Every structure is written in structure tokens, then in C-alpha cells.
SEVEX-420124 format. One line per 3 residues: their letters; for each residue x, y, z of N, C-alpha, C, O. Coordinates in steps of 0.1 Angstrom, whole numbers. Layout:
% residues N
A) X,Y,Z,X,Y,Z,X,Y,Z,X,Y,Z  ... .
END
This chain:
% residues 98
MGA) 1006,608,1477,1020,610,1481,1022,623,1487,1030,624,1497  1016,634,1482,1018,647,1487,1013,648,1502,1020,655,1510  1002,642,1505,997,642,1519,1006,635,1528,1008,639,1539 .
YLL) 1012,624,1523,1022,616,1531,1034,625,1534,1039,625,1545  1039,633,1524,1050,641,1527,1047,652,1537,1055,656,1545  1035,658,1535,1031,669,1545,1029,664,1559,1032,671,1568 .
VNM) 1024,652,1560,1022,647,1574,1035,643,1580,1037,646,1592  1044,638,1573,1057,633,1578,1067,645,1579,1079,642,1583  1064,656,1574,1073,668,1574,1074,673,1588,1063,675,1595 .
SDT) 1086,677,1592,1087,682,1606,1081,697,1606,1079,703,1595  1078,701,1618,1072,715,1619,1081,726,1614,1076,735,1607  1094,725,1616,1103,735,1611,1104,735,1595,1104,745,1589 .
MFT) 1104,723,1590,1104,722,1575,1091,727,1569,1092,734,1559  1080,724,1575,1067,729,1570,1067,744,1571,1062,750,1562  1071,749,1582,1071,764,1584,1081,770,1574,1077,781,1568 .
LWL) 1092,764,1571,1102,770,1562,1096,769,1547,1097,779,1540  1089,758,1544,1083,757,1531,1072,767,1529,1070,773,1519  1064,769,1540,1053,779,1539,1058,793,1538,1053,801,1530 .
VLS) 1068,797,1546,1074,810,1545,1080,813,1531,1078,824,1526  1088,803,1526,1094,805,1513,1083,806,1502,1085,814,1492  1073,798,1503,1062,799,1493,1055,813,1493,1052,819,1483 .
VIC) 1053,818,1505,1046,831,1507,1056,842,1501,1051,851,1494  1068,841,1505,1078,851,1500,1079,851,1485,1079,861,1478  1079,839,1479,1080,837,1465,1067,843,1458,1068,850,1448 .
LVV) 1056,841,1464,1043,846,1458,1043,861,1459,1038,868,1450  1048,867,1470,1048,882,1471,1058,888,1461,1054,898,1455  1069,882,1459,1079,887,1450,1073,885,1435,1075,894,1427 .
LFL) 1066,874,1433,1060,872,1420,1050,883,1417,1049,888,1406  1041,886,1427,1031,896,1425,1037,910,1423,1033,917,1414  1048,914,1431,1054,927,1429,1061,928,1416,1061,939,1410 .
TAL) 1067,917,1411,1074,917,1398,1063,919,1387,1066,926,1377  1052,912,1388,1042,914,1378,1036,928,1378,1034,933,1367  1034,933,1390,1029,947,1390,1039,957,1384,1035,966,1377 .
FTI) 1052,955,1387,1063,964,1382,1064,962,1367,1066,972,1360  1062,950,1362,1062,948,1347,1050,955,1340,1052,961,1330  1039,954,1346,1027,961,1341,1030,976,1340,1027,983,1330 .
IIV) 1035,982,1351,1038,996,1351,1049,1000,1340,1047,1010,1334  1059,992,1339,1069,995,1329,1063,994,1315,1067,1003,1307  1055,984,1312,1049,983,1299,1040,995,1296,1040,1000,1285 .
LFQ) 1033,1000,1306,1024,1012,1304,1032,1024,1301,1028,1033,1294  1044,1025,1306,1053,1037,1303,1060,1037,1290,1065,1047,1286  1060,1025,1283,1067,1025,1270,1058,1031,1259,1046,1031,1260 .
KSN) 1065,1036,1250,1059,1043,1238,1053,1032,1229,1060,1022,1227  1042,1034,1224,1036,1024,1215,1042,1025,1201,1046,1035,1197  1043,1013,1194,1048,1013,1181,1038,1016,1170,1041,1020,1159 .
SDG) 1025,1016,1174,1014,1019,1164,1009,1033,1166,1013,1040,1175  1000,1037,1157,994,1050,1157,982,1050,1166,977,1061,1169  978,1039,1171,966,1038,1180,968,1043,1194,972,1055,1196 .
IQG) 965,1035,1203,966,1038,1217,981,1041,1221,989,1032,1218  984,1052,1227,997,1055,1232,998,1051,1247,988,1049,1253  1010,1049,1251,1012,1046,1266,1010,1058,1274,1004,1068,1269 .
ITA) 1014,1058,1287,1012,1069,1296,1020,1081,1292,1016,1092,1292  1032,1078,1287,1041,1089,1283,1042,1089,1268,1053,1086,1263  1032,1093,1261,1032,1093,1247,1036,1107,1242,1028,1116,1240 .
SSE) 1049,1108,1239,1054,1120,1233,1065,1116,1222,1073,1106,1225  1064,1122,1211,1074,1118,1200,1087,1125,1202,1097,1120,1197  1087,1137,1208,1100,1145,1209,1102,1148,1224,1092,1152,1231 .
TFF) 1114,1148,1228,1117,1151,1242,1123,1165,1242,1127,1170,1232  1123,1171,1254,1128,1185,1255,1143,1185,1254,1149,1195,1249  1150,1175,1259,1164,1175,1260,1171,1170,1248,1183,1172,1246 .
GKH) 1164,1165,1238,1170,1160,1226,1164,1148,1220,1155,1142,1226  1169,1145,1209,1163,1134,1201,1166,1120,1207,1158,1111,1207  1178,1118,1211,1183,1105,1215,1180,1102,1229,1182,1090,1233 .
KGK) 1177,1111,1238,1174,1108,1252,1162,1099,1253,1161,1090,1261  1152,1101,1245,1140,1093,1245,1143,1079,1241,1137,1069,1247  1151,1077,1231,1155,1064,1227,1162,1056,1238,1161,1044,1239 .
SIE) 1171,1063,1245,1178,1056,1256,1169,1052,1267,1170,1042,1273  1159,1061,1270,1149,1057,1280,1141,1046,1276,1137,1037,1283  1137,1046,1263,1129,1035,1257,1137,1022,1258,1132,1011,1260 .
SRL) 1150,1022,1255,1158,1010,1255,1160,1005,1269,1160,993,1272  1161,1014,1279,1161,1010,1293,1148,1003,1297,1148,993,1304  1137,1009,1293,1124,1003,1297,1122,989,1290,1117,980,1297 .
KKW) 1127,988,1278,1126,975,1272,1135,964,1279,1131,953,1281  1147,969,1283,1156,960,1290,1150,955,1303,1150,944,1306  1144,965,1311,1138,962,1324,1126,953,1322,1122,945,1331 .
TWV) 1119,955,1311,1107,946,1308,1112,932,1306,1106,923,1312  1122,930,1299,1127,916,1297,1133,910,1310,1131,898,1312  1139,918,1318,1145,913,1330,1133,909,1340,1134,898,1346 .
CLG) 1123,917,1340,1111,914,1349,1104,902,1344,1100,894,1352  1103,900,1331,1096,888,1325,1104,876,1328,1099,865,1330  1118,877,1328,1126,866,1331,1125,862,1345,1124,850,1349 .
VLA) 1124,872,1354,1122,869,1369,1109,862,1371,1108,853,1379  1099,868,1364,1085,862,1365,1085,847,1361,1080,839,1368  1091,844,1350,1092,830,1345,1099,821,1355,1095,810,1358 .
FLA) 1111,826,1359,1119,818,1369,1111,815,1381,1111,804,1386  1105,825,1387,1098,823,1400,1086,814,1398,1083,806,1407  1079,816,1387,1067,808,1385,1071,793,1383,1064,784,1388 .
IAL) 1082,790,1376,1086,776,1374,1091,771,1387,1089,759,1390  1099,779,1394,1105,774,1407,1093,771,1417,1094,761,1424  1084,780,1418,1072,777,1427,1064,765,1423,1060,757,1432 .
YIV) 1063,763,1410,1056,751,1405,1063,738,1409,1057,729,1413  1076,738,1406,1084,726,1409,1084,723,1424,1083,712,1428  1086,734,1432,1086,731,1447,1072,726,1452,1072,717,1460 .
NIL) 1061,731,1446,1048,726,1451,1046,712,1445,1039,705,1452  1051,709,1434,1049,695,1429,1057,685,1437,1053,674,1440  1069,689,1442,1077,681,1450,1071,678,1464,1072,668,1470 .
VS) 1065,689,1469,1059,688,1482,1045,681,1482,1042,673,1491  1037,684,1472,1024,678,1471,1023,665,1463,1012,659,1462 .
END
């Protein structure tokens, strides 16, 4: 059925599907890369391996580090939500076309 849809798809629709798929994959890749970087910057909860910025006390005060940590956690969850949404959307579109 997928080959039938691709053969009968007009050139503009096929080009649109191809461009949207490539854009979605690029955004998916960039979001995954950004998520990896954010996770590496977070402070570890264990005593073992620390992240890139492993410091227990900040220069400007005790609570500034916690606010930065909370922002990093929030952005991690946002990036993971975007990753999940894009992966599911790309899967559904490819199932419908193929």
C-alpha cells in the first residue's frame, strides 16, 4: 500500500513530505544533542562521577546553584518532551505514507 501511495503522490506532495521529514529529523537530532549537553551540565546526585560543572558551592551564594539546577532540569524535561513528540509524529507520518 505504501508503494501505491508514493507512486500516485504528486510531485509537489512528495517534495513537501520529503522536506518536512528532513526538517523533522534535523530538529530531532539537534534536540537530542541539546538534551545530551544539558544532562552533562547537571550536577550528579551520587558521590561517583560528577557532571561537567561539578561544584558543591557557588561563588555568588547558596541558592543560585539550585536555581540553575532547577532550570537545567526544566529544560531537560522540555527537550525530552519535544523529542518524544517529534519521534511519534515522524513515525505516524511515515506509517501513513508507506
